[in-house]
All heavy atoms as a GROMACS GRO file, in nm:
protein
  586
    1ASP      N    1   0.082  -0.120   0.000
    1ASP     CA    2  -0.001   0.000   0.000
    1ASP      C    3   0.087   0.126   0.000
    1ASP      O    4   0.054   0.223  -0.069
    1ASP     CB    5  -0.094   0.002   0.120
    1ASP     CG    6  -0.199  -0.109   0.112
    1ASP    OD1    7  -0.235  -0.148   0.001
    1ASP    OD2    8  -0.245  -0.152   0.219
    2VAL      N    9   0.192   0.125   0.078
    2VAL     CA   10   0.280   0.241   0.084
    2VAL      C   11   0.347   0.264  -0.050
    2VAL      O   12   0.358   0.379  -0.095
    2VAL     CB   13   0.386   0.224   0.196
    2VAL    CG1   14   0.489   0.335   0.191
    2VAL    CG2   15   0.319   0.221   0.333
    3GLU      N   16   0.390   0.156  -0.115
    3GLU     CA   17   0.453   0.169  -0.246
    3GLU      C   18   0.356   0.231  -0.347
    3GLU      O   19   0.396   0.314  -0.429
    3GLU     CB   20   0.506   0.035  -0.295
    3GLU     CG   21   0.625  -0.016  -0.219
    3GLU     CD   22   0.742   0.081  -0.216
    3GLU    OE1   23   0.776   0.137  -0.322
    3GLU    OE2   24   0.799   0.101  -0.107
    4ALA      N   25   0.232   0.191  -0.342
    4ALA     CA   26   0.133   0.248  -0.434
    4ALA      C   27   0.113   0.396  -0.407
    4ALA      O   28   0.098   0.476  -0.500
    4ALA     CB   29   0.000   0.173  -0.421
    5LEU      N   30   0.114   0.435  -0.279
    5LEU     CA   31   0.100   0.577  -0.245
    5LEU      C   32   0.217   0.659  -0.295
    5LEU      O   33   0.200   0.774  -0.335
    5LEU     CB   34   0.085   0.595  -0.095
    5LEU     CG   35  -0.049   0.556  -0.034
    5LEU    CD1   36  -0.043   0.568   0.118
    5LEU    CD2   37  -0.162   0.640  -0.089
    6LYS      N   38   0.336   0.602  -0.293
    6LYS     CA   39   0.455   0.675  -0.336
    6LYS      C   40   0.446   0.720  -0.481
    6LYS      O   41   0.508   0.818  -0.520
    6LYS     CB   42   0.580   0.588  -0.318
    6LYS     CG   43   0.624   0.572  -0.175
    6LYS     CD   44   0.748   0.486  -0.168
    6LYS     CE   45   0.796   0.466  -0.027
    6LYS     NZ   46   0.915   0.382  -0.020
    7ARG      N   47   0.370   0.647  -0.561
    7ARG     CA   48   0.357   0.680  -0.704
    7ARG      C   49   0.248   0.781  -0.732
    7ARG      O   50   0.229   0.819  -0.847
    7ARG     CB   51   0.332   0.551  -0.782
    7ARG     CG   52   0.449   0.454  -0.778
    7ARG     CD   53   0.428   0.336  -0.871
    7ARG     NE   54   0.313   0.253  -0.834
    7ARG     CZ   55   0.316   0.150  -0.753
    7ARG    NH1   56   0.430   0.116  -0.694
    7ARG    NH2   57   0.208   0.079  -0.728
    8LYS      N   58   0.177   0.823  -0.633
    8LYS     CA   59   0.065   0.916  -0.653
    8LYS      C   60   0.100   1.057  -0.606
    8LYS      O   61   0.183   1.074  -0.518
    8LYS     CB   62  -0.058   0.866  -0.580
    8LYS     CG   63  -0.106   0.729  -0.630
    8LYS     CD   64  -0.227   0.681  -0.558
    8LYS     CE   65  -0.269   0.542  -0.596
    8LYS     NZ   66  -0.272   0.506  -0.733
    9LYS      N   67   0.034   1.153  -0.664
    9LYS     CA   68   0.057   1.293  -0.628
    9LYS      C   69  -0.076   1.367  -0.625
    9LYS      O   70  -0.173   1.326  -0.688
    9LYS     CB   71   0.147   1.360  -0.732
    9LYS     CG   72   0.284   1.293  -0.745
    9LYS     CD   73   0.391   1.396  -0.758
    9LYS     CE   74   0.528   1.338  -0.777
    9LYS     NZ   75   0.580   1.255  -0.677
   10GLY      N   76  -0.078   1.475  -0.551
   10GLY     CA   77  -0.195   1.563  -0.550
   10GLY      C   78  -0.321   1.494  -0.506
   10GLY      O   79  -0.323   1.415  -0.412
   11ARG      N   80  -0.428   1.525  -0.576
   11ARG     CA   81  -0.560   1.471  -0.540
   11ARG      C   82  -0.563   1.318  -0.547
   11ARG      O   83  -0.626   1.253  -0.465
   11ARG     CB   84  -0.666   1.529  -0.632
   11ARG     CG   85  -0.802   1.470  -0.606
   11ARG     CD   86  -0.916   1.560  -0.645
   11ARG     NE   87  -1.043   1.494  -0.635
   11ARG     CZ   88  -1.098   1.457  -0.519
   11ARG    NH1   89  -1.039   1.482  -0.406
   11ARG    NH2   90  -1.216   1.395  -0.518
   12GLU      N   91  -0.494   1.261  -0.645
   12GLU     CA   92  -0.489   1.115  -0.657
   12GLU      C   93  -0.430   1.054  -0.528
   12GLU      O   94  -0.481   0.952  -0.479
   12GLU     CB   95  -0.406   1.076  -0.777
   12GLU     CG   96  -0.404   0.928  -0.805
   12GLU     CD   97  -0.317   0.889  -0.922
   12GLU    OE1   98  -0.222   0.965  -0.957
   12GLU    OE2   99  -0.341   0.782  -0.978
   13PHE      N  100  -0.326   1.117  -0.473
   13PHE     CA  101  -0.269   1.071  -0.346
   13PHE      C  102  -0.372   1.085  -0.234
   13PHE      O  103  -0.391   0.993  -0.153
   13PHE     CB  104  -0.143   1.149  -0.311
   13PHE     CG  105  -0.090   1.116  -0.175
   13PHE    CD1  106  -0.002   1.010  -0.158
   13PHE    CD2  107  -0.128   1.190  -0.064
   13PHE    CE1  108   0.047   0.976  -0.031
   13PHE    CE2  109  -0.080   1.157   0.063
   13PHE     CZ  110   0.007   1.052   0.079
   14ASP      N  111  -0.435   1.203  -0.226
   14ASP     CA  112  -0.532   1.228  -0.119
   14ASP      C  113  -0.642   1.122  -0.116
   14ASP      O  114  -0.676   1.069  -0.009
   14ASP     CB  115  -0.594   1.367  -0.134
   14ASP     CG  116  -0.496   1.479  -0.115
   14ASP    OD1  117  -0.386   1.454  -0.062
   14ASP    OD2  118  -0.529   1.593  -0.153
   15VAL      N  119  -0.697   1.094  -0.232
   15VAL     CA  120  -0.806   0.997  -0.240
   15VAL      C  121  -0.757   0.857  -0.200
   15VAL      O  122  -0.824   0.787  -0.123
   15VAL     CB  123  -0.868   0.997  -0.382
   15VAL    CG1  124  -0.964   0.880  -0.401
   15VAL    CG2  125  -0.937   1.129  -0.410
   16ALA      N  126  -0.642   0.816  -0.248
   16ALA     CA  127  -0.588   0.685  -0.214
   16ALA      C  128  -0.554   0.676  -0.064
   16ALA      O  129  -0.579   0.572  -0.002
   16ALA     CB  130  -0.465   0.656  -0.298
   17TYR      N  131  -0.499   0.782  -0.010
   17TYR     CA  132  -0.463   0.783   0.132
   17TYR      C  133  -0.588   0.770   0.220
   17TYR      O  134  -0.591   0.692   0.315
   17TYR     CB  135  -0.386   0.911   0.166
   17TYR     CG  136  -0.339   0.917   0.309
   17TYR    CD1  137  -0.226   0.846   0.349
   17TYR    CD2  138  -0.408   0.991   0.404
   17TYR    CE1  139  -0.182   0.850   0.480
   17TYR    CE2  140  -0.366   0.995   0.536
   17TYR     CZ  141  -0.252   0.925   0.574
   17TYR     OH  142  -0.212   0.928   0.704
   18ILE      N  143  -0.691   0.848   0.187
   18ILE     CA  144  -0.817   0.842   0.263
   18ILE      C  145  -0.879   0.703   0.253
   18ILE      O  146  -0.930   0.650   0.351
   18ILE     CB  147  -0.916   0.950   0.216
   18ILE    CG1  148  -0.865   1.090   0.257
   18ILE    CG2  149  -1.056   0.926   0.271
   18ILE    CD1  150  -0.855   1.113   0.406
   19ALA      N  151  -0.870   0.642   0.137
   19ALA     CA  152  -0.924   0.506   0.121
   19ALA      C  153  -0.849   0.407   0.209
   19ALA      O  154  -0.907   0.312   0.260
   19ALA     CB  155  -0.916   0.464  -0.026
   20LEU      N  156  -0.721   0.431   0.228
   20LEU     CA  157  -0.638   0.338   0.306
   20LEU      C  158  -0.650   0.360   0.457
   20LEU      O  159  -0.665   0.263   0.532
   20LEU     CB  160  -0.491   0.355   0.264
   20LEU     CG  161  -0.389   0.262   0.325
   20LEU    CD1  162  -0.420   0.117   0.286
   20LEU    CD2  163  -0.250   0.301   0.280
   21VAL      N  164  -0.646   0.484   0.502
   21VAL     CA  165  -0.641   0.510   0.646
   21VAL      C  166  -0.748   0.609   0.694
   21VAL      O  167  -0.736   0.666   0.800
   21VAL     CB  168  -0.501   0.561   0.690
   21VAL    CG1  169  -0.395   0.460   0.662
   21VAL    CG2  170  -0.470   0.695   0.624
   22GLY      N  171  -0.851   0.625   0.616
   22GLY     CA  172  -0.956   0.721   0.648
   22GLY      C  173  -1.056   0.670   0.750
   22GLY      O  174  -1.025   0.582   0.832
   23PRO      N  175  -1.176   0.723   0.743
   23PRO     CA  176  -1.278   0.691   0.842
   23PRO      C  177  -1.305   0.541   0.861
   23PRO      O  178  -1.322   0.497   0.974
   23PRO     CB  179  -1.403   0.762   0.790
   23PRO     CG  180  -1.350   0.875   0.709
   23PRO     CD  181  -1.223   0.823   0.648
   24GLU      N  182  -1.308   0.466   0.754
   24GLU     CA  183  -1.339   0.324   0.767
   24GLU      C  184  -1.236   0.252   0.855
   24GLU      O  185  -1.273   0.173   0.944
   24GLU     CB  186  -1.345   0.258   0.630
   24GLU     CG  187  -1.391   0.114   0.636
   24GLU     CD  188  -1.408   0.052   0.499
   24GLU    OE1  189  -1.451   0.121   0.405
   24GLU    OE2  190  -1.374  -0.067   0.486
   25ALA      N  191  -1.110   0.281   0.835
   25ALA     CA  192  -1.005   0.219   0.917
   25ALA      C  193  -1.018   0.263   1.063
   25ALA      O  194  -1.000   0.182   1.154
   25ALA     CB  195  -0.867   0.256   0.862
   26HIS      N  196  -1.050   0.390   1.084
   26HIS     CA  197  -1.066   0.439   1.220
   26HIS      C  198  -1.189   0.380   1.287
   26HIS      O  199  -1.187   0.353   1.408
   26HIS     CB  200  -1.071   0.593   1.220
   26HIS     CG  201  -0.937   0.657   1.199
   26HIS    ND1  202  -0.878   0.664   1.075
   26HIS    CD2  203  -0.850   0.712   1.287
   26HIS    CE1  204  -0.760   0.724   1.088
   26HIS    NE2  205  -0.740   0.753   1.215
   27GLU      N  206  -1.296   0.362   1.211
   27GLU     CA  207  -1.416   0.301   1.269
   27GLU      C  208  -1.387   0.158   1.315
   27GLU      O  209  -1.435   0.116   1.420
   27GLU     CB  210  -1.529   0.302   1.165
   27GLU     CG  211  -1.587   0.439   1.141
   27GLU     CD  212  -1.673   0.450   1.018
   27GLU    OE1  213  -1.689   0.347   0.945
   27GLU    OE2  214  -1.725   0.560   0.992
   28LYS      N  215  -1.309   0.084   1.236
   28LYS     CA  216  -1.272  -0.052   1.274
   28LYS      C  217  -1.189  -0.051   1.403
   28LYS      O  218  -1.209  -0.136   1.491
   28LYS     CB  219  -1.195  -0.119   1.162
   28LYS     CG  220  -1.281  -0.155   1.044
   28LYS     CD  221  -1.198  -0.216   0.932
   28LYS     CE  222  -1.283  -0.246   0.810
   28LYS     NZ  223  -1.204  -0.300   0.699
   29ALA      N  224  -1.096   0.044   1.413
   29ALA     CA  225  -1.013   0.052   1.534
   29ALA      C  226  -1.098   0.084   1.657
   29ALA      O  227  -1.080   0.022   1.762
   29ALA     CB  228  -0.904   0.158   1.515
   30VAL      N  229  -1.189   0.180   1.643
   30VAL     CA  230  -1.275   0.215   1.756
   30VAL      C  231  -1.358   0.093   1.798
   30VAL      O  232  -1.370   0.063   1.917
   30VAL     CB  233  -1.366   0.335   1.722
   30VAL    CG1  234  -1.476   0.352   1.825
   30VAL    CG2  235  -1.284   0.462   1.711
   31ALA      N  236  -1.413   0.020   1.700
   31ALA     CA  237  -1.495  -0.096   1.734
   31ALA      C  238  -1.411  -0.203   1.805
   31ALA      O  239  -1.458  -0.261   1.902
   31ALA     CB  240  -1.555  -0.154   1.605
   32LEU      N  241  -1.289  -0.227   1.759
   32LEU     CA  242  -1.204  -0.326   1.824
   32LEU      C  243  -1.172  -0.287   1.968
   32LEU      O  244  -1.180  -0.369   2.060
   32LEU     CB  245  -1.074  -0.343   1.746
   32LEU     CG  246  -1.084  -0.420   1.615
   32LEU    CD1  247  -0.953  -0.409   1.537
   32LEU    CD2  248  -1.116  -0.566   1.643
   33PHE      N  249  -1.137  -0.161   1.987
   33PHE     CA  250  -1.102  -0.116   2.122
   33PHE      C  251  -1.224  -0.112   2.212
   33PHE      O  252  -1.216  -0.141   2.331
   33PHE     CB  253  -1.034   0.022   2.116
   33PHE     CG  254  -0.886   0.014   2.090
   33PHE    CD1  255  -0.837  -0.027   1.967
   33PHE    CD2  256  -0.796   0.049   2.188
   33PHE    CE1  257  -0.702  -0.036   1.942
   33PHE    CE2  258  -0.658   0.041   2.166
   33PHE     CZ  259  -0.611  -0.002   2.042
   34GLN      N  260  -1.340  -0.078   2.155
   34GLN     CA  261  -1.464  -0.077   2.234
   34GLN      C  262  -1.495  -0.218   2.283
   34GLN      O  263  -1.526  -0.239   2.401
   34GLN     CB  264  -1.580  -0.024   2.149
   34GLN     CG  265  -1.711  -0.014   2.224
   34GLN     CD  266  -1.712   0.097   2.326
   34GLN    OE1  267  -1.662   0.206   2.300
   34GLN    NE2  268  -1.766   0.071   2.444
   35THR      N  269  -1.486  -0.314   2.193
   35THR     CA  270  -1.510  -0.453   2.229
   35THR      C  271  -1.412  -0.501   2.335
   35THR      O  272  -1.451  -0.564   2.434
   35THR     CB  273  -1.502  -0.545   2.105
   35THR    OG1  274  -1.603  -0.504   2.013
   35THR    CG2  275  -1.522  -0.691   2.142
   36GLU      N  276  -1.284  -0.468   2.317
   36GLU     CA  277  -1.185  -0.510   2.416
   36GLU      C  278  -1.212  -0.446   2.551
   36GLU      O  279  -1.199  -0.510   2.654
   36GLU     CB  280  -1.044  -0.474   2.366
   36GLU     CG  281  -0.933  -0.522   2.458
   36GLU     CD  282  -0.929  -0.673   2.476
   36GLU    OE1  283  -0.958  -0.746   2.381
   36GLU    OE2  284  -0.894  -0.717   2.588
   37SER      N  285  -1.249  -0.319   2.550
   37SER     CA  286  -1.273  -0.248   2.679
   37SER      C  287  -1.392  -0.306   2.754
   37SER      O  288  -1.399  -0.298   2.876
   37SER     CB  289  -1.293  -0.098   2.654
   37SER     OG  290  -1.419  -0.071   2.597
   38GLU      N  291  -1.486  -0.365   2.680
   38GLU     CA  292  -1.606  -0.420   2.744
   38GLU      C  293  -1.597  -0.569   2.773
   38GLU      O  294  -1.652  -0.617   2.873
   38GLU     CB  295  -1.727  -0.397   2.653
   38GLU     CG  296  -1.762  -0.250   2.636
   38GLU     CD  297  -1.867  -0.226   2.528
   38GLU    OE1  298  -1.904  -0.323   2.456
   38GLU    OE2  299  -1.910  -0.110   2.513
   39LYS      N  300  -1.529  -0.644   2.686
   39LYS     CA  301  -1.533  -0.790   2.696
   39LYS      C  302  -1.397  -0.856   2.708
   39LYS      O  303  -1.390  -0.980   2.712
   39LYS     CB  304  -1.604  -0.845   2.573
   39LYS     CG  305  -1.747  -0.797   2.558
   39LYS     CD  306  -1.810  -0.849   2.433
   39LYS     CE  307  -1.951  -0.792   2.420
   39LYS     NZ  308  -2.016  -0.830   2.294
   40GLY      N  309  -1.291  -0.777   2.712
   40GLY     CA  310  -1.157  -0.834   2.718
   40GLY      C  311  -1.134  -0.917   2.844
   40GLY      O  312  -1.189  -0.886   2.950
   41GLN      N  313  -1.052  -1.018   2.831
   41GLN     CA  314  -1.024  -1.108   2.943
   41GLN      C  315  -0.911  -1.058   3.032
   41GLN      O  316  -0.910  -1.086   3.151
   41GLN     CB  317  -0.988  -1.248   2.888
   41GLN     CG  318  -1.099  -1.311   2.806
   41GLN     CD  319  -1.228  -1.326   2.886
   41GLN    OE1  320  -1.226  -1.379   2.996
   41GLN    NE2  321  -1.338  -1.281   2.830
   42ASP      N  322  -0.818  -0.982   2.975
   42ASP     CA  323  -0.704  -0.930   3.050
   42ASP      C  324  -0.741  -0.791   3.105
   42ASP      O  325  -0.766  -0.699   3.028
   42ASP     CB  326  -0.583  -0.920   2.957
   42ASP     CG  327  -0.458  -0.873   3.029
   42ASP    OD1  328  -0.465  -0.770   3.100
   42ASP    OD2  329  -0.354  -0.937   3.012
   43PRO      N  330  -0.742  -0.775   3.236
   43PRO     CA  331  -0.781  -0.647   3.295
   43PRO      C  332  -0.693  -0.530   3.252
   43PRO      O  333  -0.743  -0.418   3.230
   43PRO     CB  334  -0.772  -0.668   3.445
   43PRO     CG  335  -0.760  -0.813   3.467
   43PRO     CD  336  -0.712  -0.875   3.338
   44ASP      N  337  -0.562  -0.553   3.238
   44ASP     CA  338  -0.472  -0.445   3.197
   44ASP      C  339  -0.500  -0.403   3.053
   44ASP      O  340  -0.503  -0.285   3.021
   44ASP     CB  341  -0.326  -0.488   3.212
   44ASP     CG  342  -0.284  -0.505   3.356
   44ASP    OD1  343  -0.344  -0.438   3.444
   44ASP    OD2  344  -0.191  -0.584   3.381
   45LEU      N  345  -0.520  -0.499   2.967
   45LEU     CA  346  -0.550  -0.469   2.827
   45LEU      C  347  -0.687  -0.402   2.814
   45LEU      O  348  -0.704  -0.309   2.736
   45LEU     CB  349  -0.544  -0.598   2.744
   45LEU     CG  350  -0.552  -0.582   2.593
   45LEU    CD1  351  -0.447  -0.483   2.542
   45LEU    CD2  352  -0.535  -0.717   2.526
   46ARG      N  353  -0.782  -0.450   2.891
   46ARG     CA  354  -0.916  -0.388   2.893
   46ARG      C  355  -0.907  -0.242   2.934
   46ARG      O  356  -0.967  -0.154   2.872
   46ARG     CB  357  -1.005  -0.469   2.988
   46ARG     CG  358  -1.151  -0.454   2.960
   46ARG     CD  359  -1.240  -0.550   3.041
   46ARG     NE  360  -1.209  -0.551   3.183
   46ARG     CZ  361  -1.166  -0.658   3.249
   46ARG    NH1  362  -1.147  -0.773   3.188
   46ARG    NH2  363  -1.141  -0.651   3.376
   47GLU      N  364  -0.827  -0.213   3.035
   47GLU     CA  365  -0.810  -0.075   3.081
   47GLU      C  366  -0.736   0.009   2.977
   47GLU      O  367  -0.770   0.126   2.955
   47GLU     CB  368  -0.735  -0.072   3.215
   47GLU     CG  369  -0.709   0.066   3.270
   47GLU     CD  370  -0.836   0.146   3.300
   47GLU    OE1  371  -0.947   0.087   3.308
   47GLU    OE2  372  -0.826   0.269   3.316
   48PHE      N  373  -0.635  -0.048   2.915
   48PHE     CA  374  -0.564   0.024   2.809
   48PHE      C  375  -0.660   0.064   2.697
   48PHE      O  376  -0.658   0.177   2.648
   48PHE     CB  377  -0.450  -0.063   2.753
   48PHE     CG  378  -0.384  -0.002   2.633
   48PHE    CD1  379  -0.290   0.100   2.649
   48PHE    CD2  380  -0.417  -0.042   2.505
   48PHE    CE1  381  -0.229   0.159   2.539
   48PHE    CE2  382  -0.357   0.016   2.394
   48PHE     CZ  383  -0.262   0.117   2.411
   49ALA      N  384  -0.743  -0.030   2.655
   49ALA     CA  385  -0.840  -0.004   2.548
   49ALA      C  386  -0.937   0.105   2.593
   49ALA      O  387  -0.970   0.196   2.515
   49ALA     CB  388  -0.915  -0.132   2.513
   50ARG      N  389  -0.983   0.100   2.716
   50ARG     CA  390  -1.075   0.200   2.768
   50ARG      C  391  -1.012   0.339   2.765
   50ARG      O  392  -1.074   0.437   2.723
   50ARG     CB  393  -1.118   0.166   2.910
   50ARG     CG  394  -1.228   0.258   2.965
   50ARG     CD  395  -1.249   0.238   3.114
   50ARG     NE  396  -1.133   0.284   3.193
   50ARG     CZ  397  -1.102   0.409   3.217
   50ARG    NH1  398  -1.174   0.507   3.168
   50ARG    NH2  399  -0.997   0.440   3.292
   51GLN      N  400  -0.886   0.348   2.805
   51GLN     CA  401  -0.817   0.477   2.808
   51GLN      C  402  -0.786   0.530   2.670
   51GLN      O  403  -0.781   0.650   2.647
   51GLN     CB  404  -0.689   0.466   2.891
   51GLN     CG  405  -0.716   0.452   3.038
   51GLN     CD  406  -0.587   0.448   3.121
   51GLN    OE1  407  -0.479   0.478   3.071
   51GLN    NE2  408  -0.600   0.409   3.246
   52ALA      N  409  -0.765   0.441   2.574
   52ALA     CA  410  -0.731   0.481   2.437
   52ALA      C  411  -0.853   0.527   2.358
   52ALA      O  412  -0.840   0.601   2.260
   52ALA     CB  413  -0.661   0.367   2.364
   53LEU      N  414  -0.971   0.484   2.395
   53LEU     CA  415  -1.091   0.513   2.317
   53LEU      C  416  -1.116   0.662   2.291
   53LEU      O  417  -1.148   0.699   2.177
   53LEU     CB  418  -1.214   0.449   2.378
   53LEU     CG  419  -1.237   0.304   2.336
   53LEU    CD1  420  -1.342   0.238   2.424
   53LEU    CD2  421  -1.278   0.298   2.190
   54PRO      N  422  -1.103   0.751   2.388
   54PRO     CA  423  -1.127   0.892   2.358
   54PRO      C  424  -1.035   0.946   2.248
   54PRO      O  425  -1.081   1.020   2.158
   54PRO     CB  426  -1.102   0.963   2.491
   54PRO     CG  427  -1.128   0.859   2.594
   54PRO     CD  428  -1.080   0.731   2.532
   55THR      N  429  -0.910   0.906   2.250
   55THR     CA  430  -0.817   0.950   2.146
   55THR      C  431  -0.855   0.891   2.011
   55THR      O  432  -0.855   0.962   1.909
   55THR     CB  433  -0.672   0.909   2.183
   55THR    OG1  434  -0.638   0.970   2.309
   55THR    CG2  435  -0.574   0.950   2.076
   56LEU      N  436  -0.889   0.765   2.009
   56LEU     CA  437  -0.929   0.701   1.884
   56LEU      C  438  -1.056   0.764   1.828
   56LEU      O  439  -1.067   0.785   1.706
   56LEU     CB  440  -0.950   0.551   1.905
   56LEU     CG  441  -0.825   0.470   1.932
   56LEU    CD1  442  -0.861   0.327   1.969
   56LEU    CD2  443  -0.733   0.472   1.812
   57ARG      N  444  -1.149   0.798   1.914
   57ARG     CA  445  -1.273   0.864   1.867
   57ARG      C  446  -1.243   1.002   1.812
   57ARG      O  447  -1.304   1.046   1.714
   57ARG     CB  448  -1.375   0.870   1.980
   57ARG     CG  449  -1.435   0.734   2.011
   57ARG     CD  450  -1.544   0.743   2.116
   57ARG     NE  451  -1.602   0.613   2.141
   57ARG     CZ  452  -1.601   0.554   2.260
   57ARG    NH1  453  -1.546   0.612   2.365
   57ARG    NH2  454  -1.656   0.434   2.274
   58HIS      N  455  -1.150   1.070   1.874
   58HIS     CA  456  -1.109   1.202   1.824
   58HIS      C  457  -1.045   1.187   1.686
   58HIS      O  458  -1.074   1.265   1.594
   58HIS     CB  459  -1.014   1.270   1.923
   58HIS     CG  460  -0.965   1.402   1.878
   58HIS    ND1  461  -1.045   1.513   1.873
   58HIS    CD2  462  -0.844   1.441   1.832
   58HIS    CE1  463  -0.975   1.616   1.827
   58HIS    NE2  464  -0.852   1.574   1.801
   59HIS      N  465  -0.959   1.090   1.671
   59HIS     CA  466  -0.895   1.065   1.540
   59HIS      C  467  -0.999   1.029   1.435
   59HIS      O  468  -0.988   1.073   1.320
   59HIS     CB  469  -0.792   0.954   1.552
   59HIS     CG  470  -0.671   0.992   1.630
   59HIS    ND1  471  -0.573   0.901   1.664
   59HIS    CD2  472  -0.630   1.112   1.682
   59HIS    CE1  473  -0.478   0.963   1.733
   59HIS    NE2  474  -0.511   1.089   1.745
   60LEU      N  475  -1.100   0.954   1.473
   60LEU     CA  476  -1.208   0.920   1.381
   60LEU      C  477  -1.281   1.046   1.335
   60LEU      O  478  -1.308   1.063   1.217
   60LEU     CB  479  -1.306   0.821   1.446
   60LEU     CG  480  -1.436   0.793   1.370
   60LEU    CD1  481  -1.407   0.739   1.230
   60LEU    CD2  482  -1.523   0.696   1.450
   61SER      N  483  -1.308   1.133   1.428
   61SER     CA  484  -1.375   1.259   1.394
   61SER      C  485  -1.290   1.340   1.296
   61SER      O  486  -1.342   1.394   1.197
   61SER     CB  487  -1.399   1.340   1.522
   61SER     OG  488  -1.451   1.466   1.492
   62GLU      N  489  -1.162   1.347   1.322
   62GLU     CA  490  -1.071   1.420   1.232
   62GLU      C  491  -1.063   1.353   1.095
   62GLU      O  492  -1.060   1.420   0.993
   62GLU     CB  493  -0.933   1.432   1.293
   62GLU     CG  494  -0.930   1.525   1.413
   62GLU     CD  495  -0.796   1.534   1.480
   62GLU    OE1  496  -0.719   1.434   1.475
   62GLU    OE2  497  -0.766   1.639   1.538
   63ALA      N  498  -1.060   1.220   1.093
   63ALA     CA  499  -1.055   1.147   0.965
   63ALA      C  500  -1.181   1.176   0.883
   63ALA      O  501  -1.173   1.190   0.762
   63ALA     CB  502  -1.038   0.998   0.991
   64ARG      N  503  -1.294   1.184   0.951
   64ARG     CA  504  -1.419   1.216   0.880
   64ARG      C  505  -1.413   1.357   0.822
   64ARG      O  506  -1.460   1.379   0.709
   64ARG     CB  507  -1.538   1.203   0.973
   64ARG     CG  508  -1.573   1.058   1.004
   64ARG     CD  509  -1.685   1.047   1.102
   64ARG     NE  510  -1.725   0.907   1.120
   64ARG     CZ  511  -1.782   0.860   1.228
   64ARG    NH1  512  -1.808   0.938   1.331
   64ARG    NH2  513  -1.815   0.734   1.237
   65GLU      N  514  -1.358   1.451   0.897
   65GLU     CA  515  -1.347   1.589   0.848
   65GLU      C  516  -1.256   1.595   0.725
   65GLU      O  517  -1.289   1.660   0.626
   65GLU     CB  518  -1.291   1.681   0.957
   65GLU     CG  519  -1.391   1.709   1.067
   65GLU     CD  520  -1.330   1.798   1.176
   65GLU    OE1  521  -1.236   1.874   1.147
   65GLU    OE2  522  -1.378   1.789   1.290
   66VAL      N  523  -1.140   1.530   0.732
   66VAL     CA  524  -1.047   1.531   0.620
   66VAL      C  525  -1.110   1.463   0.499
   66VAL      O  526  -1.100   1.511   0.386
   66VAL     CB  527  -0.914   1.463   0.659
   66VAL    CG1  528  -0.825   1.442   0.538
   66VAL    CG2  529  -0.842   1.547   0.763
   67SER      N  530  -1.177   1.350   0.522
   67SER     CA  531  -1.241   1.279   0.414
   67SER      C  532  -1.346   1.368   0.345
   67SER      O  533  -1.354   1.370   0.223
   67SER     CB  534  -1.307   1.152   0.466
   67SER     OG  535  -1.369   1.080   0.364
   68ALA      N  536  -1.424   1.440   0.423
   68ALA     CA  537  -1.525   1.530   0.366
   68ALA      C  538  -1.460   1.637   0.282
   68ALA      O  539  -1.510   1.672   0.175
   68ALA     CB  540  -1.610   1.590   0.477
   69LYS      N  541  -1.348   1.690   0.326
   69LYS     CA  542  -1.278   1.794   0.250
   69LYS      C  543  -1.225   1.738   0.119
   69LYS      O  544  -1.229   1.804   0.016
   69LYS     CB  545  -1.166   1.855   0.333
   69LYS     CG  546  -1.216   1.942   0.446
   69LYS     CD  547  -1.103   1.995   0.530
   69LYS     CE  548  -1.158   2.078   0.645
   69LYS     NZ  549  -1.052   2.127   0.733
   70VAL      N  550  -1.173   1.616   0.124
   70VAL     CA  551  -1.122   1.553   0.002
   70VAL      C  552  -1.239   1.530  -0.095
   70VAL      O  553  -1.228   1.555  -0.213
   70VAL     CB  554  -1.046   1.423   0.034
   70VAL    CG1  555  -1.020   1.342  -0.092
   70VAL    CG2  556  -0.916   1.453   0.106
   71GLU      N  557  -1.351   1.482  -0.042
   71GLU     CA  558  -1.470   1.460  -0.124
   71GLU      C  559  -1.519   1.589  -0.189
   71GLU      O  560  -1.559   1.590  -0.304
   71GLU     CB  561  -1.581   1.396  -0.042
   71GLU     CG  562  -1.560   1.251  -0.012
   71GLU     CD  563  -1.568   1.165  -0.136
   71GLU    OE1  564  -1.661   1.184  -0.218
   71GLU    OE2  565  -1.482   1.078  -0.152
   72MET      N  566  -1.516   1.698  -0.113
   72MET     CA  567  -1.563   1.827  -0.166
   72MET      C  568  -1.472   1.878  -0.275
   72MET      O  569  -1.515   1.955  -0.360
   72MET     CB  570  -1.574   1.931  -0.053
   72MET     CG  571  -1.689   1.901   0.041
   72MET     SD  572  -1.710   2.013   0.183
   72MET     CE  573  -1.600   2.146   0.160
   73GLY      N  574  -1.347   1.834  -0.274
   73GLY     CA  575  -1.251   1.880  -0.373
   73GLY      C  576  -1.259   1.805  -0.505
   73GLY      O  577  -1.174   1.822  -0.590
   74LYS      N  578  -1.363   1.723  -0.524
   74LYS     CA  579  -1.377   1.645  -0.649
   74LYS      C  580  -1.370   1.733  -0.770
   74LYS      O  581  -1.420   1.836  -0.781
   74LYS     CB  582  -1.510   1.570  -0.648
   74LYS     CG  583  -1.508   1.448  -0.560
   74LYS     CD  584  -1.638   1.375  -0.575
   74LYS     CE  585  -1.637   1.248  -0.494
   74LYS     NZ  586  -1.760   1.176  -0.500
   0.00000   0.00000   0.00000
């Protein structure tokens, strides 16, 4: 994926980058951490996931904003 990004420039890069690490990827991360924080078997890992969730949700919000800007630039 990184090699493919290296060959792109401008808007083509932006669109490919958002497809790779944009909102969908962040939504998956939030879901994984949410599940771990609620159902994880290891208390330390469960707590780590719980503490990381606010940051991950913030990143998801930012990814959505960037994605919308890229979409508007069509």
